[in-house]
C-alpha positions in Angstrom: 7.6 12.4 -69.9 7.5 9.0 -68.3 4.5 6.8 -69.1 3.1 4.3 -66.7 3.6 0.8 -67.9 0.5 -0.9 -69.3 -0.8 -4.0 -67.6 -1.4 -6.7 -70.0 -3.1 -10.0 -69.9 -0.3 -11.8 -68.1 -0.2 -9.1 -65.4 -3.9 -9.5 -64.8 -3.5 -13.3 -64.5 -0.7 -12.9 -62.0 -2.7 -10.4 -59.9 -5.7 -12.8 -59.9 -3.4 -15.6 -58.9 -1.9 -13.6 -56.1 -5.3 -12.6 -54.7 -6.7 -16.1 -54.9 -3.5 -17.6 -53.4 -3.9 -15.2 -50.4 -7.6 -16.1 -50.2 -6.8 -19.8 -50.2 -4.3 -19.3 -47.4 -7.0 -17.6 -45.4 -9.6 -20.2 -46.2 -11.6 -17.9 -48.4 -10.9 -19.3 -51.8 -14.4 -20.8 -52.4 -16.3 -17.8 -51.1 -14.1 -15.6 -53.4 -14.9 -17.8 -56.4 -18.6 -17.8 -55.6 -18.7 -14.0 -55.3 -16.8 -13.3 -58.5 -18.8 -15.8 -60.6 -22.1 -14.5 -59.3 -21.3 -10.9 -59.8 -19.9 -11.5 -63.2 -23.1 -13.0 -64.4 -25.1 -9.9 -63.4 -22.4 -7.2 -64.1 -20.1 -8.8 -66.7 -16.9 -7.0 -65.9 -15.1 -9.5 -63.6 -12.9 -12.3 -65.0 -14.9 -15.2 -63.7 -13.5 -17.7 -66.2 -9.9 -16.8 -65.3 -10.8 -16.9 -61.5 -12.2 -20.4 -61.8 -9.3 -21.5 -63.9 -6.8 -20.2 -61.4 -8.7 -21.8 -58.5 -8.4 -25.1 -60.5 -4.7 -24.6 -60.7 -4.5 -24.0 -57.0 -6.6 -27.1 -56.3 -3.8 -29.2 -58.0 -1.5 -28.3 -55.1 -4.0 -29.6 -52.5 -5.2 -26.2 -51.3 -8.8 -27.2 -51.9 -10.5 -30.1 -53.7 -11.2 -29.5 -57.3 -14.7 -30.8 -56.9 -15.4 -28.0 -54.3 -14.3 -25.4 -56.9 -16.6 -26.9 -59.5 -19.5 -26.9 -57.0 -18.9 -23.3 -55.9 -18.5 -22.1 -59.5 -21.5 -24.0 -60.8 -23.8 -22.9 -58.0 -22.7 -19.2 -58.5 -23.1 -19.4 -62.3 -26.6 -20.8 -62.0 -27.6 -18.3 -59.4 -26.2 -15.4 -61.4 -27.8 -16.5 -64.7 -31.2 -16.9 -63.0 -30.9 -13.4 -61.5 -30.3 -12.0 -65.0 -33.2 -14.1 -66.4 -35.5 -12.6 -63.6 -34.4 -9.1 -64.6 -35.4 -9.9 -68.2 -38.8 -11.1 -67.2 -39.5 -8.0 -65.1 -38.1 -5.5 -67.7 -39.5 -6.6 -71.0 -40.5 -3.1 -72.0 -37.0 -1.8 -71.4 -35.6 -4.5 -73.7 -37.6 -3.4 -76.7 -36.3 0.2 -77.1 -34.1 1.1 -80.1 -33.7 -0.6 -83.4 -30.6 -2.6 -82.4 -32.3 -3.9 -79.2 -35.4 -4.8 -81.2 -33.3 -6.8 -83.7 -31.4 -8.6 -80.9 -34.7 -9.1 -79.0 -36.3 -10.8 -82.1 -33.2 -12.9 -83.0 -32.5 -14.2 -79.5 -36.2 -14.6 -78.7 -36.8 -16.8 -81.8 -33.6 -18.8 -81.1 -34.5 -19.4 -77.5 -38.1 -20.2 -78.4 -37.1 -22.8 -81.1 -33.9 -24.3 -79.7 -33.4 -23.2 -76.0 -30.8 -25.8 -75.2 -28.5 -25.1 -78.1 -28.6 -21.4 -77.3 -28.5 -21.2 -73.5 -25.8 -23.8 -72.8 -23.1 -22.7 -75.3 -23.7 -19.0 -74.4 -22.5 -19.7 -70.9 -19.0 -19.9 -72.4 -19.1 -16.6 -74.3 -19.1 -13.6 -71.8 -20.3 -11.1 -74.4 -23.2 -13.3 -75.4 -24.1 -14.9 -72.1 -25.8 -12.0 -70.4 -27.8 -11.1 -73.5 -29.1 -14.6 -73.9 -30.1 -14.9 -70.2 -31.7 -11.5 -70.2 -33.6 -12.0 -73.4 -34.6 -15.6 -72.4 -36.5 -13.9 -69.5 -37.8 -11.1 -71.7 -39.1 -13.4 -74.4 -41.0 -15.7 -72.1 -38.8 -18.8 -71.8 -40.6 -20.9 -69.2 -39.0 -20.6 -65.7 -38.8 -24.3 -65.1 -37.2 -25.0 -68.5 -34.7 -22.1 -68.0 -33.8 -23.4 -64.5 -33.0 -26.8 -65.9 -31.0 -25.5 -68.9 -29.1 -22.9 -66.8 -28.2 -25.5 -64.2 -26.9 -27.8 -66.9 -24.9 -25.0 -68.6 -23.5 -23.9 -65.2 -22.3 -27.5 -64.4 -20.7 -28.0 -67.9 -19.0 -24.5 -67.8 -17.7 -24.9 -64.2 -16.4 -28.4 -64.7 -14.6 -27.6 -68.0 -13.1 -24.4 -66.6 -12.0 -25.8 -63.2 -10.6 -29.0 -64.7 -8.6 -27.1 -67.3 -6.9 -25.3 -64.4 -6.4 -28.5 -62.5 -4.9 -30.2 -65.5 -2.5 -27.3 -65.9 -1.6 -27.4 -62.3 -0.9 -31.1 -62.3 1.2 -30.9 -65.5 3.2 -27.8 -64.5 2.9 -27.8 -60.8 6.3 -26.2 -60.2 5.8 -23.6 -62.9 2.6 -21.7 -62.0 2.7 -19.4 -65.0 3.0 -22.3 -67.4 0.2 -24.0 -65.6 -2.1 -21.0 -65.9 -1.2 -20.5 -69.5 -2.0 -24.1 -70.4 -5.2 -24.0 -68.4 -6.4 -20.8 -70.1 -5.6 -22.1 -73.6 -7.5 -25.3 -72.8 -10.4 -23.4 -71.4 -10.5 -21.1 -74.5 -10.5 -24.1 -76.7 -13.4 -25.6 -74.8 -15.3 -22.3 -75.1 -14.7 -22.2 -78.9 -15.9 -25.8 -79.3 -19.0 -25.1 -77.2 -19.8 -21.9 -79.2 -19.2 -23.7 -82.5 -21.4 -26.6 -81.4 -24.2 -24.3 -80.5 -23.9 -22.5 -83.8 -24.0 -25.8 -85.7 -27.0 -27.0 -83.8 -28.8 -23.7 -84.4 -28.2 -24.0 -88.2 -29.1 -27.6 -88.5 -32.2 -27.7 -86.3 -35.4 -26.8 -88.1 -37.6 -24.2 -86.4 -40.1 -25.8 -84.0 -43.3 -24.8 -82.5 -42.6 -22.0 -80.0 -42.4 -23.2 -76.4 -45.5 -22.8 -74.3 -45.5 -19.8 -72.0 -45.2 -20.8 -68.3 -45.8 -18.4 -65.5 -44.9 -20.8 -62.7 
């Protein structure tokens, strides 16, 4: 009995590259990046990081300016994260059900209350953690104005690092797109690891502070 071949990571990257290449040819690259990043923030099943990286690779060939990719990705990331935060603010009771949820609620809530910047900004680079932090930031009462500032900063840092890693790969291996994407993804993964490690170090070194004041504005 014949088995269907499994699609691995490289196949996925090639498929994303083909889709974005077609979108770029049709003038839809930036809207595609914006849509994927926004949706991935709310429903984390789409490869937003890979999408922005590949868009960065394409920008190296002059299809679109890398600054436009950064702007589209950062705006979408900030919008998506704030949507998740709003869901957390409006669904606080749903967040507290179950022992596992209560433990996560308490841990993230305390971390966001004491050290919001060192939690929110690095979490943007960790898909599995990102949505939980944004959701619990809303549920635990992180002030909206503070969250908007931090989420905007996190979105800009994430989008810049991710798009520029793609651009660097495209410039270095312009005639070999697979090598360009491989290099870009490795660089992007390294940045994500550094960001997460930095956030962890800050969380461990920073002494607990007075909880941030509730803000309903």
